[in-house]
C-alpha positions in Angstrom: 138.1 98.7 129.6 139.6 101.9 128.4 138.2 104.5 126.1 140.2 103.2 123.2 138.9 99.7 123.7 135.3 101.0 123.7 136.0 103.0 120.6 137.4 99.9 118.9 134.3 97.9 119.8 132.0 100.6 118.5 133.9 100.8 115.2 133.8 97.0 114.9 130.0 97.0 115.5 129.5 99.8 112.9 131.6 97.8 110.4 129.6 94.7 111.0 126.3 96.5 110.6 127.5 98.0 107.4 128.6 94.6 106.1 125.2 93.1 107.1 123.5 95.9 105.1 125.8 95.2 102.1 124.9 91.5 102.2 121.2 92.3 102.1 120.1 89.7 99.4 117.6 91.8 97.5 119.7 94.9 97.0 122.8 92.8 96.1 120.8 90.8 93.6 119.5 94.0 92.0 123.0 95.3 91.9 124.2 92.2 90.0 121.3 92.6 87.6 122.2 96.3 87.0 125.8 95.3 86.3 124.6 92.7 83.8 122.3 95.3 82.1 125.3 97.6 81.7 127.2 94.8 80.1 124.3 94.1 77.8 124.2 97.8 76.8 128.0 97.8 76.1 127.7 94.6 74.0 124.7 96.0 72.1 126.7 99.1 71.2 129.6 97.0 70.1 127.4 94.9 67.8 125.9 98.1 66.3 129.5 99.4 65.6 130.5 96.1 64.0 127.4 96.3 61.8 128.2 99.8 60.8 131.8 98.8 60.0 130.6 95.9 58.0 128.4 98.2 55.9 131.3 100.5 55.3 133.4 97.6 54.1 130.6 96.4 51.9 130.7 99.9 50.2 134.5 99.8 49.9 134.5 96.3 48.5 131.8 97.2 45.9 133.7 100.3 44.8 137.0 98.5 44.7 135.5 95.6 42.7 134.2 98.2 40.2 137.6 99.7 39.9 139.2 96.3 39.3 136.7 95.5 36.6 137.2 99.0 35.0 141.0 98.7 35.0 140.7 95.2 33.6 138.6 96.5 30.6 141.0 99.4 30.1 144.0 97.0 30.0 142.2 94.7 27.5 141.2 97.7 25.3 144.8 99.1 25.4 146.2 95.7 24.4 143.8 95.6 21.5 145.0 99.1 20.5 148.6 98.0 21.1 149.0 100.7 23.7 151.5 98.9 25.8 152.2 101.7 28.2 148.5 102.4 28.9 147.9 98.6 29.2 150.7 98.4 31.8 149.4 101.3 33.8 145.9 99.9 33.8 147.1 96.4 34.8 149.2 97.8 37.6 146.3 99.8 39.0 144.1 96.7 38.6 146.5 94.5 40.6 146.8 97.2 43.3 143.0 97.4 43.7 142.8 93.6 43.4 145.1 93.2 46.5 143.1 96.0 48.2 139.9 94.2 47.4 141.3 91.0 48.9 142.4 92.9 52.1 138.9 94.5 52.4 137.2 91.1 52.0 139.5 89.6 54.7 138.8 92.5 57.1 135.1 92.3 56.4 135.1 88.6 57.2 136.9 89.3 60.5 134.4 91.9 61.3 131.6 89.5 60.6 133.1 86.9 62.8 133.5 89.4 65.6 129.9 90.6 65.1 128.7 86.9 65.3 130.7 86.4 68.5 129.1 89.5 70.0 125.6 88.4 68.9 126.2 85.1 70.7 127.5 86.9 73.8 124.4 89.1 73.6 122.1 86.1 73.5 123.8 84.6 76.5 123.7 87.8 78.4 120.0 88.2 77.6 119.2 84.7 78.7 121.2 85.2 81.9 119.3 88.5 82.5 115.9 86.8 82.1 117.0 84.0 84.5 118.2 86.5 87.1 115.0 88.4 86.9 113.0 85.3 87.6 115.3 84.4 90.5 115.0 87.9 91.8 111.2 87.6 91.8 111.5 84.3 93.7 114.1 85.8 96.1 111.8 88.8 96.9 108.9 86.5 97.5 111.0 84.5 100.0 112.2 87.6 101.7 108.7 89.0 102.1 107.5 85.6 103.4 110.4 85.5 105.9 109.6 89.1 107.1 105.9 88.3 107.5 106.8 85.2 109.6 109.2 87.2 111.7 106.6 89.9 112.2 104.0 87.3 113.2 106.4 85.7 115.6 107.3 89.0 117.2 103.7 89.9 117.6 103.0 86.6 119.2 105.9 87.1 121.6 104.8 90.5 122.6 101.1 89.6 123.1 100.3 88.9 126.8 97.9 86.0 126.7 97.4 85.9 130.5 96.6 89.6 130.6 94.1 89.1 127.8 92.4 86.2 129.6 92.2 88.1 132.8 90.6 91.1 131.1 88.2 88.8 129.4 87.2 87.4 132.7 86.6 90.8 134.1 84.3 91.6 131.2 82.4 88.4 131.9 82.0 89.4 135.6 80.7 92.8 134.6 78.1 91.3 132.4 77.1 88.7 135.0 75.8 91.4 137.5 73.1 92.8 135.1 72.1 89.3 134.3 71.5 88.5 137.9 69.3 91.7 138.4 67.4 90.9 135.3 66.7 87.3 136.4 65.5 88.7 139.8 63.1 91.1 138.0 61.7 88.3 135.9 60.9 86.2 139.0 58.2 88.7 140.2 57.7 92.1 141.8 58.1 92.6 145.6 55.1 91.3 147.6 53.8 89.1 144.8 55.3 85.8 146.1 53.5 83.2 148.3 55.4 84.3 151.4 54.4 87.9 151.0 50.7 86.9 150.6 50.9 84.9 153.8 52.3 87.8 155.8 49.4 90.1 154.6 46.8 87.5 155.7 48.3 87.2 159.2 48.5 91.0 159.5 44.8 91.3 158.7 43.9 88.6 161.2 45.9 90.3 163.9 44.2 93.7 163.2 40.8 92.0 163.3 41.6 90.3 166.6 42.8 93.6 168.2 39.6 95.3 167.1 37.4 92.5 168.5 39.3 92.7 171.8 38.6 96.5 171.9 34.9 96.0 171.2 34.6 93.3 173.9 36.2 95.6 176.4 33.8 98.4 175.6 30.8 96.0 175.9 31.8 95.0 179.4 31.8 98.7 180.4 
């Protein structure tokens, strides 16, 4: 195989290793949860903006409704005073603000609907986040258990049982020699056995016989 072929294999092996690391379940699960949390934050900000916009429309609607009521009273008062021009101007401004009020109310209702939809989405995202957190805890537990099993299996494969048994037997042999000496010491000191006593008696008899023989020889002289 040429150098380019080996380089291609090395690049392929590096790519496969990188893909294996990318598919590591726990980091990938945490990555999904982080993405979900970012989406929850964006949705929360959107809900807050909708609420702020709804409050602004509430203020606009209140002020516009006050203007409509005011122009209505002005038109009625001008009619009573037979001030047709003033009554027309007041009524024209009233109708303008009346249409404006209707537009504000329609827009506020749209904002409320959007805020309600965002709240529902927020609830679904929060529920999904809680579910993924629980599943992540279970996944981490499974990964830890699998790693512990693999470590135990690797340790069992590396451990040499025959060597351990042989070493244990050598330790037993080393212990056996002192035990033999101890047993010999407990059986009695040298010269205290029946055989030793018998040898000492025979030796005394032999010495006595030799002395008697010498004495008899001297008596014959």
